[in-house]
LOTORVEX-255745 format. One record per residue (C-alpha): z, y, x. Coordinates in steps of 0.5 Angstrom, whole numbers, plus 500, padded with zeros to 3 digits. Example, Ala and Ser with C-alpha at 12.3 -4.5 7.8 and 13.67 -1.06 7.14 Angstrom:
BEGIN
516491525;514498527;
This chain:
BEGIN
500500500;498507502;504511500;503518497;509521500;515519504;521521508;520520516;527519518;529515524;535513529;536521531;538522523;542516523;546518529;547525526;550522520;554517524;557523528;559526521;563519519;566517526;567524529;568529524;570525519;570530513;563529509;564535504;561542506;564544512;562547519;556542520;553546513;554553517;551550523;545548519;545555515;545559522;539554525;535556519;536563519;534563526;528559525;526563519;527570522;527577519;535578519;535574512;542570510;541563508;545559503;544551503;545548496;544540494;537541491;531546491;533546483;540549485;537554489;532557484;538556479;543560483;537565485;535567478;543567476;544572481;539577479;538577472;543577466;543572460;537573455;532576460;525574461;522571467;515570469;513563471;506559472;506553467;503549472;509547476;514542477;519542471;525544476;522551476;523552468;530548468;532553473;531559469;534556462;540554466;541561468;541562460;534566461;527565458;521562462;515566460;509561462;503564465;496562467;494560474;488563478;483558478;482558485;489558488;492555483;498560483;501565479;495569476;498576476;493579471;496574466;503575468;502583467;500582460;506578458;511583461;516586455;522590456;526584457;522582463;526583469;524577474;518573476;518566479;511565483;510558485;507556492;503550489;501545494;504550500;499555498;503562500;497566501;499571495;506572497;505580499;501581493;507578489;512583493;507589491;507586484;514586483;515592486;510596482;514593475;521593478;522586477;526582482;522576485;525569486;519565490;519558489;517556496;519548495;512546498;512551503;517551508;514553515;508556512;507563514;503569511;500574515;504572521;511572518;515566516;515565508;523567507;523572512;521577507;521579500;527579495;529572494;526565497;528558495;526552499;527544497;529539502;529533498;526526501;519528501;519535503;516538510;523537512;529533509;536533509;536527504;537532498;538539499;535546498;536553501;535560498;534566503;535574502;537580505;541582499;548581501;550581493;545575492;548572498;555572496;554571489;550564491;555562496;561563491;557560485;555553489;563552490;565553482;565560483;571560488;571567491;569567499;571559499;565558504;568561510;574557509;570551509;566552515;573553518;575546516;580549511;580550503;582555498;588553494;590560491;583564489;580568483;573566479;570572476;563568474;560562472;560557478;557550479;558544484;552545488;554545495;551541501;555536504;556535512;552529512;546532509;546538513;547533519;540530517;537537516;539539523;535533526;529534522;529542523;529540531;523535529;519540525;515544530;513539535;512533530;511534522;508541522;502539527;501532524;501535517;496540519;491535522;491531516;489536511;484539516;481532517;481531509;478538508;472536514;471529510;471531503;468538504;461536502;462532496;460535489;465531485;471535489;473542489;478543495;483549494;482553500;488554505;488556512;491549515;490551522;494557522;498559516;499553511;504546513;502542507;507538503;502535498;494535498;492536491;484537490;480537483;476531481;470534478;464532473;469527469;470522475;478523476;479516471;474513476;478515482;485513479;482506478;479505485;486508488;489503484;485497486;486499493;494500493;493507494;498512491;496518488;500524484;498528478;502534479;503537474;503537467;503544464;510546462;508550456;506543453;513540454;517540447;523544450;518549453;513549448;509556447;505559441;499560446;495556450;493557457;486554458;485555465;492551467;490546461;483545464;486544471;491539469;485534467;482535474;488535479;490529483;494529489;492524495;497521500;500527505;506525510;506525517;506517518;499516515;494513520;487515521;485508518;489511512;485517512;478514512;479509507;482515502;476519503;471514503;474512496;473519494;466520497;464513493;464517486;
């Protein structure tokens, strides 16, 4: 079987976890989480502060909660994993599903602008397939309309836009470190911001709202007398997860990023002339470190490709079902571009352990359509 995605972990990660168990002996949130946050801040740059949590969804939830009030509307593309919208409703806000641009498959600003109302206070663009080419335009749009900007960069760790790391600029940027992302901490996520109020709110809220408990945890202490002034959650990251994350971060630029880029460029080379395929244009050589590799299968041939992949035991993904069609988030309007893209989209295997033979078989199968 050729896996669609997988965790790439090994002896170094196992040794880091063993160190937490055998030497640190505290498995919860402590100094290792603080060390991971510091390492991430150094890597992303821009003087941004980082708050690590137990999932990318938790990062989005805390980010939205920090910059909105209950009942506010948040612009978000319908074409995203449901976690994006659940984070918005989790903060007692209203997701307003927007159309996607048919080329980049990311939030369409013209459609988003039409959906702004007096209750709109924030927007959550999603960097689908790691495509962060619109990052500066989203920042400009948010500033123009006086909106808080929470960037869902779950796919985009390590990517750049015009020479700057995603997360080093903007308002609030959220990453995921789950098992199949560009780096993993087993499960986990992080938010970055230069807004001290956002950082403090998120830092407290991840620990049940206990004020300034993070600083004590980093020093191996606990808060026994404290105050709580806002809703909090059990969202903190553990030392075990942080230990894995530190090793993964050390491997990212040397191993993971180059290999992911090589695979994406090889897919692009082999599939570029196929009339039944539309590739999403991205700068894999310089800016994009792909988490997934989506493409559109044209001329009604996706089902045929699915059957061919199944016969060869090649995993694939259909990412993602439009959220405005889900019962809980159903809108009273259609989004024709999103709905049409969903009928054509497919994700082919993308992880650093794909072999050249794997890539050739996958591309040959697509090119035989």
